[in-house]
N, C-alpha and C positions, 0 to 999 in steps of 0.2 A: 495170426493173420487177420482175424476179425478186428482186433484193436488197431492194426496197421491201416485197415481200410476205413475206419470210422471217419477220419477227417475228409476223406474223399467223398464218402456218402453224404456228409453234412454239406460239403461244397456243391454237390449235385442236387441239393434241396430235399433230400430224404429226411423226413421228420420222425418216422417210426418204423420199426421192424416188427413183424408179426410172424410167428412160426407155430407149428403144431408138433407136439412130441407125444409119443405113446406113453401112457401113464406108468407103465412098468419099466421104462428105460431110465432108471434112476441116475445112471452115470451122465447121460445127456442132460437131464433136468438139472443136476448139480452144476454142470458146466455152464448152462444157460443162466442159472441164477448167479453164478460168479461173475458173469459178464453183465449182470444188471437186469436181465429179463424178469418180468413179473408174471406169475400165473393168473390167468383170467378164467374164462369159461372152460368147462369140461364138455368135450364133444364125443359123441358116440358114433360108431360105425355099426349099422344094423344090416343084417343079412338074412335072406330067405333062400334056402337051398332046394325048395320044393315048389309045387304049384301053390299059389296064394289060396288060402282057405278063408271063407267068410260066409256067414249066414245072412248077411245084410241084403235086403231087397233093393233093387235099383228103382229110383223114382220113375213113374210113368212119364213118357215124353222126353226123358234124358237122352241127349245125343253127345257122344264123344267124337271130336274131330280135330284134325290138325289146325294149328294156328300158325300163320306165317309171320305176323308182326306182333310181338308181345305188347300188351297194355300194362306196363309196369305200374302205372298209377293205380289201376284197378287191382292188380294182383297184390300190391302192398297192403291193400285194405283187408286182405284175407290172412295176413301174417299175425302171428302171436309173438314173434321175436325176429331177430336179425339173423340172416344166414351167415355161415362162415365165409372167410375171404374168398375161397375157391368157388363158392356157390353164390357170391354176390352178383348183383346185376352187372357191374362193370366187368367181372371175370367172365360171366356168361356171354356178354356182348362181344368180348375178345375171341371167344371160342365157339361161336354160334354154329359153325359148320359141323361140329361134332355132336350137336344136341338136337333133340326133337322136343317140340312143344305141343301138348294136347290140351284141349279145353273141354270142359263139361258144360253143356248148354241146355237150359230149360226155357222154352218159349223165347228163343233168340236172346237170352240173357246168360252171359258167362257166369257160372256159379262155382267154378273150380278150374284148376289147371295143374299140370305136372310138366316139369322140365327134366329130361333124362338123356343119357347117352343112348343113341339109337341102336347101337350094337350090343352093349354090355348090360343095359338095364340098371345103370347107376343113377339114382334120383339126385338131382341137384336142388330142386325146389318143388314143393307141392303145397297148394293152399286151397281151401274151400271156404266160400262165403259163410260167415258165422250163422246166418239164417238157415243154411242148408246142411249143416253138420249133423252127423248121426242119421243121415237119410240115404246113404249108399252112394253118394257122389264120389267120395274118395276111393271107395272100393271099385267103382266103375273105372276110374282113372287108372288105378293100380292094375286092374285086370287088362285094360287096353294096352298099357305099357308092356305087361308080361306077354301078351299075345303078339307084340310087334318086334320083340328083340330076337337076336340069334339064339338058337338052342345051345345048351351046354353052359350057360352063364348063370350064376346065382344073382338074384336081385340084391341091390345094396342101396342103402341110404347113407350117403357119405357126410360125416361131420355134422350131425344134428345136435344142437345144443341140448344137453341133458336136462336143462330146466324146463324144456317143452314137454312136460310129462303127458299131456293129452295126445300129442302127436306120436310120441313113443309108444304109448298104449295102443293107439290106432294100428300102428305097424305091427306090434306084437300080436294083436288079434288076427292079423292077416297071415301070421306064421313067421315073422321076422324074429331074430334073436340078436342080442348085443354081442358082436364079435370082438370088439376092442374099444377102448376109450383113449382119448388124447386130451392133453392140456393145450389150450391156446395161450401162448406166452407172447408178451410184447416188451419192447424196449424203446423208450422215447429218447430221441437224440437231442 
């Protein structure tokens, strides 16, 4: 069926397919490879089933508040890597009604942000200004997120690039564990 649809996809201007597959699903991986997909990044799903734990102190004067209009240009300066397709700016902009955006502010300067599903506590993006890392900004954002979601849901960080070791270590220090991993696979048409 996929091979039947390829000419139509090309005619519609589609240049590349991108998918994610759980790393233990060897049958699906083999099928995708036979179709010409190439494995790229490895992505992790992190989960925290309890209350966030951290001994980090919060910087004096830090205020966490909702942001209505994202400043992507600023937020991208906080990044150490690219988000997965479902956490990309374009994907978030298409699904904004399901998301909540909090910012961390010190003296009217945004020094960090977190985008998550307001009901379930699934983190789409989180970033802290490099100048303010290790000072409790990320912890304050994670705590604010946990305080605002519905009860009974485990916090999750969906599809974080495993090469972002500092970010993964940050979440592990808060009590997150790696629930599963996926390969990001692409096919150029």
